[in-house]
Each structure stands twice: as C-alpha cells, then as structure tokens.
C-alpha positions as CSV (number, residue, x, y, z in Angstrom):
1,M,-32.0,141.4,-13.4
2,S,-30.2,142.9,-16.3
3,L,-30.0,142.1,-20.0
4,A,-27.6,141.7,-21.8
5,T,-26.3,142.3,-25.5
6,I,-26.2,138.9,-27.4
7,E,-24.6,139.4,-30.7
8,R,-25.0,137.1,-33.2
9,T,-22.6,135.2,-35.1
10,P,-22.4,135.2,-39.0
11,R,-23.6,131.7,-40.1
12,T,-21.5,129.5,-41.9
13,P,-22.8,126.8,-44.1
14,F,-22.9,123.3,-42.6
15,A,-20.2,120.8,-43.0
16,P,-20.2,117.6,-42.1
17,A,-19.1,116.7,-38.4
18,A,-15.9,114.0,-38.2
19,P,-16.9,110.9,-37.5
20,A,-16.3,110.0,-33.7
21,R,-13.8,108.1,-32.6
22,E,-14.0,104.4,-30.7
23,L,-12.5,104.5,-27.6
24,S,-11.3,101.7,-26.5
25,L,-11.9,100.8,-22.9
26,A,-9.4,98.3,-21.6
27,V,-9.4,97.4,-17.8
28,Q,-6.5,96.8,-15.9
29,P,-6.0,94.4,-13.3
30,A,-5.7,95.0,-10.1
31,R,-2.4,94.7,-8.5
32,D,-2.4,92.5,-5.6
33,T,-0.3,94.9,-2.7
34,R,0.1,91.7,-0.3
35,P,3.0,89.9,0.5
36,A,3.7,86.3,-1.6
37,V,3.7,84.1,0.4
38,T,5.6,80.4,0.5
39,P,3.6,77.5,-0.8
40,A,4.7,75.1,2.6
41,P,6.1,71.8,1.4
42,A,3.8,69.2,0.9
43,V,3.5,66.1,3.8
44,P,3.6,63.0,2.3
45,T,0.2,60.8,3.5
46,A,1.5,58.0,5.7
47,P,-0.4,55.2,4.9
48,A,-3.0,53.6,7.1
49,A,-1.6,51.3,10.2
50,E,-2.5,48.0,10.2
51,A,-3.9,46.8,13.1
52,P,-2.1,45.8,15.5
53,R,-1.6,41.7,15.5
54,L,-1.4,39.4,19.0
55,R,2.4,37.8,19.1
56,A,0.3,34.2,19.3
57,V,-1.4,34.2,16.4
58,P,0.9,32.5,13.4
59,Q,0.3,34.3,9.8
60,G,-2.8,33.2,8.1
61,T,-4.9,33.2,10.7
62,E,-7.4,35.3,13.0
63,A,-8.1,35.4,16.4
64,R,-11.9,34.9,17.1
65,G,-12.0,35.2,20.2
66,F,-10.1,34.1,23.7
67,V,-10.6,32.3,26.9
68,L,-10.0,33.6,30.3
69,Y,-9.2,31.0,32.9
70,V,-10.6,32.1,36.4
71,G,-8.7,30.1,39.3
72,I,-11.5,30.2,42.0
73,D,-13.7,27.5,44.4
74,E,-17.2,27.9,45.5
75,L,-15.4,28.8,49.5
76,K,-13.3,31.4,48.5
77,A,-16.6,32.9,46.6
78,A,-18.7,32.7,49.2
79,A,-15.8,34.6,51.5
80,A,-15.5,37.4,49.2
81,G,-20.0,37.2,49.3
82,T,-21.0,36.1,45.8
83,D,-20.8,32.9,44.1
84,L,-19.5,31.0,41.0
85,S,-22.6,32.1,38.9
86,A,-22.9,35.8,39.8
87,I,-19.4,36.4,38.8
88,V,-19.6,34.5,35.7
89,E,-22.9,36.5,35.0
90,Q,-21.2,39.7,35.8
91,L,-18.2,38.8,33.4
92,K,-20.8,38.1,30.4
93,H,-22.3,41.6,31.1
94,L,-19.0,43.0,31.0
95,A,-18.2,41.9,27.5
96,Q,-21.9,42.8,26.2
97,Q,-21.3,46.8,27.0
98,L,-17.4,46.4,25.5
99,V,-18.9,44.8,22.5
100,P,-23.1,44.3,22.3
101,T,-22.2,42.6,19.2
102,A,-20.2,39.8,21.7
103,E,-21.2,36.2,22.0
104,T,-20.5,34.3,25.1
105,H,-20.3,31.1,26.4
106,A,-19.1,29.9,30.6
107,A,-18.0,26.2,31.1
108,V,-17.5,25.2,35.2
109,A,-14.5,23.2,35.9
110,L,-14.6,20.1,37.9
111,A,-11.6,18.7,40.1
112,P,-11.6,15.9,42.3
113,V,-12.1,17.0,45.8
114,G,-8.6,17.9,47.6
115,A,-6.9,18.0,44.2
116,G,-3.5,19.7,45.0
117,G,-2.1,22.4,42.4
118,R,-3.0,26.4,41.7
119,D,-6.9,27.0,41.7
120,V,-5.7,28.2,38.1
121,D,-3.1,25.2,36.7
122,V,-6.7,22.8,38.3
123,V,-8.8,24.7,35.9
124,R,-6.7,24.8,32.4
125,L,-6.0,21.0,33.3
126,A,-9.8,20.4,33.5
127,L,-11.0,22.0,30.7
128,Q,-7.9,20.6,28.3
129,D,-5.7,23.7,27.9
130,P,-3.4,22.4,25.6
131,S,0.2,24.3,27.0
132,A,-0.8,22.8,30.3
133,L,-1.5,19.4,29.2
134,A,1.6,19.5,27.7
135,K,3.5,20.9,31.0
136,H,1.5,18.3,33.2
137,R,3.2,15.2,30.5
138,Q,6.5,16.5,30.9
139,G,6.1,16.8,34.9
140,E,4.7,13.4,35.2
141,E,6.2,11.4,32.4
142,P,9.8,12.2,31.7
143,E,11.2,11.3,28.5
144,E,12.8,8.1,28.6
145,K,16.3,8.3,27.4
146,A,17.4,5.7,24.9
147,A,19.2,2.8,26.1
148,S,22.6,3.2,24.3
149,G,24.0,-0.5,26.0
150,V,27.0,-1.4,27.5
151,I,30.9,-0.5,26.1
152,V,34.0,-2.4,27.4
153,D,36.7,0.2,26.7
154,L,39.7,-1.9,27.0
155,S,42.5,0.6,26.4
156,R,40.5,2.8,29.4
157,K,39.7,0.0,31.6
158,R,36.4,1.2,31.8
159,V,32.7,0.2,31.0
160,L,29.8,2.8,30.1
161,I,26.4,1.1,30.7
162,D,23.4,3.5,28.9
163,D,26.2,5.9,29.0
164,A,26.9,6.1,32.6
165,P,30.1,4.7,34.2
166,A,29.9,1.2,35.8
167,A,31.2,1.1,39.5
168,L,33.9,-2.2,38.7
169,T,36.2,-3.1,40.9
170,Y,39.7,-3.7,38.7
171,K,39.0,-7.7,39.7
172,E,35.7,-7.8,37.9
173,F,36.5,-5.8,35.0
174,E,39.8,-7.9,34.7
175,L,37.2,-10.7,34.8
176,L,34.6,-9.3,32.0
177,Q,37.5,-8.4,30.2
178,F,39.1,-12.1,30.3
179,L,35.5,-13.7,28.9
180,I,35.3,-11.2,26.5
181,L,39.0,-11.4,25.0
182,R,38.0,-15.3,24.6
183,E,34.6,-14.9,22.8
184,S,32.3,-17.9,22.6
185,Q,34.8,-20.0,25.1
186,T,33.8,-21.6,27.8
187,I,36.5,-20.9,30.7
188,A,36.8,-23.2,33.7
189,R,36.5,-21.9,37.0
190,A,39.7,-23.1,37.7
191,Q,41.2,-21.4,34.9
192,L,39.5,-17.9,36.0
193,I,41.4,-18.7,39.6
194,S,44.9,-19.5,38.0
195,T,45.0,-16.6,35.7
196,L,43.8,-13.5,37.7
197,W,45.1,-14.6,41.1
198,S,48.4,-15.9,41.6
199,A,48.7,-18.5,43.9
200,E,50.4,-16.5,46.6
201,D,47.7,-14.0,47.2
202,D,45.5,-14.6,50.1
203,A,42.4,-13.1,48.9
204,A,42.4,-15.7,45.8
205,P,38.9,-17.5,45.6
206,N,38.2,-21.3,45.6
207,E,36.0,-22.5,42.8
208,R,33.1,-22.5,44.8
209,T,33.4,-18.4,46.1
210,I,34.6,-17.3,42.3
211,D,30.6,-17.1,42.0
212,V,30.4,-15.2,44.2
213,H,33.1,-12.4,42.7
214,I,31.2,-13.4,39.0
215,R,27.8,-12.8,40.7
216,R,28.5,-9.1,42.1
217,L,30.2,-8.5,38.6
218,R,26.4,-9.2,36.8
219,S,24.6,-6.9,39.7
220,K,26.3,-4.3,38.2
221,L,25.9,-4.6,34.5
222,G,22.5,-4.4,35.7
223,A,19.7,-5.1,32.9
224,Y,23.2,-6.5,30.8
225,E,23.7,-9.2,33.5
226,D,23.0,-11.9,30.8
227,V,26.0,-10.5,28.9
228,V,28.1,-13.2,31.8
229,R,26.5,-16.9,30.7
230,T,27.0,-19.6,33.2
231,V,27.6,-23.2,31.9
232,R,26.5,-25.3,34.3
233,G,29.2,-27.3,35.6
234,I,31.9,-25.8,34.5
235,G,31.9,-22.1,34.3
236,Y,31.3,-19.1,32.5
237,R,32.0,-17.6,28.4
238,Y,30.9,-14.9,26.7
239,D,29.0,-14.8,23.6
240,R,28.9,-11.6,20.9
241,H,25.6,-9.5,22.7
242,P,23.8,-7.2,20.3
243,D,23.9,-4.5,23.2
244,V,27.6,-5.0,23.9
245,S,30.1,-2.9,21.9
246,V,33.6,-3.5,22.9
247,R,36.6,-1.2,22.1
248,F,40.3,-2.9,21.8
249,A,43.5,-1.3,22.4
250,S,45.7,-1.0,20.2
251,T,48.4,-3.3,21.8
252,P,47.3,-7.2,22.6
253,S,45.8,-7.2,26.3
254,P,48.5,-9.2,28.6
255,D,46.3,-11.2,29.6
256,F,45.3,-12.6,26.1
257,I,47.0,-16.2,25.7
C-alpha cells in the first residue's frame, strides 16, 4: 500500500446551499400495442317462443288432458297374450313415467253382442264421443228435405212435386190443367170427355172409365192427390190449395172456355 499526499484546499466561507428542485414524476400510461378489434354487431334477442298450441283448442280455452280411444275386445287381447286390465295398467304406468303428476281414469266401453263396425268406432259411440255421435246421426237420420209442394207450370206443360218432375202423360196433364183453369167449378165427367177427347178417338173413355184416368193422375201426385176432388155422382173439381202453385202462360190456354 502506498501513501498518497492529500492536498488540502483552502476553506471558503460557508454559503447556503441552493434550494432543491422539486421533481414531478408523471407516470405515462403504457401504450397498448395490440391490434384494435372491431366489436361484433349486437344480435337482437328473439322473443321467447310460445308453447305450441293444439289446433283443436280454440282461443280462450286450454287443454287439460286427452282421451285415447282403444278399440280392442277381450278375444283380441287374449290372442295377444294379455287382457284389457293389463293393457289399462300399462298405459297408466306409462303416463306416470312421462308425467309423474298426471292423473288417469279408465272406462270400459260396453256394446251389444255382435254389434257391427270397427272396434274403435263402437268404443267412441259407447263413450259418447261428440264427433262420432254426430256422424252416426247423419248416417241413420238423413236430413229431411222440406216439402215445396206442387208447381203446375202451364207454359212449359210440366208438373213439379217437391222440386222433382212428375211423370204425367200428355192427357193426364190436360186433365189437371182443365180442372185448374176452372177453379172451384165442378166439372161433369161427360164434359171432361167431350172436351179432351174427340168423338172419332177410339181411345176416348166413357163416363165410367174416365175415373181410371183420374185415379192414375192422383197416384202420380202422391201426397197431394187430394188436389183433385171427387164430387159424388157428378164429376171432379179443383179448389185452391195451399200446397199448389200455378204458373200461368203469357197467353190464355186454348182449352179455356
């Protein structure tokens, strides 16, 4: 180790030290060097879907259960190695498995021995299914068509009975027309014969056989046969009838006297 000469410097008078500068430390935020990510457009939230609605349930009502009609008799069940009671219990057990809080009720359909038709249709009728009952009534009780009476069309020379053409012969129509045009008059048999048949006509009836022509006319009028009335000992007449409508021709009938 060597000794070094330390030179002393002259002392200077003491001077107050300069005040220390205040240093302000400003923290610069760190720069984010990651690439900017464009936010994805907001997807509108779909409204909650309503529970599917049964087609047969109208507005203002709700489905509280259902009926399952099973068409099978004891013989068919036995042929399959089971019976109706076992089938019912299995169906009830299945309902409990699917919906533990479900309540079930079973009813057996009874029908007369030998009742025809499909098993399921017989069951629906026996248990009073409304749609099956309506269909059954339509099949057994056809809607009766309202009677429209008798229409005598003098211009077209035809007669309609309850809207169906009546198969009158030409001479039968002439008889009916002759009486209608003389409403409320009693026409003798001889007058009918002399007016509607010529003297040279071999087919001309007599006063006894004219009744046969009238009887045939009445039979074709069906339920309205009383339109032609018999005046005992004289002949026949037509009186105004509520079920008879007469359509007159535009020109008078040539047989009208």
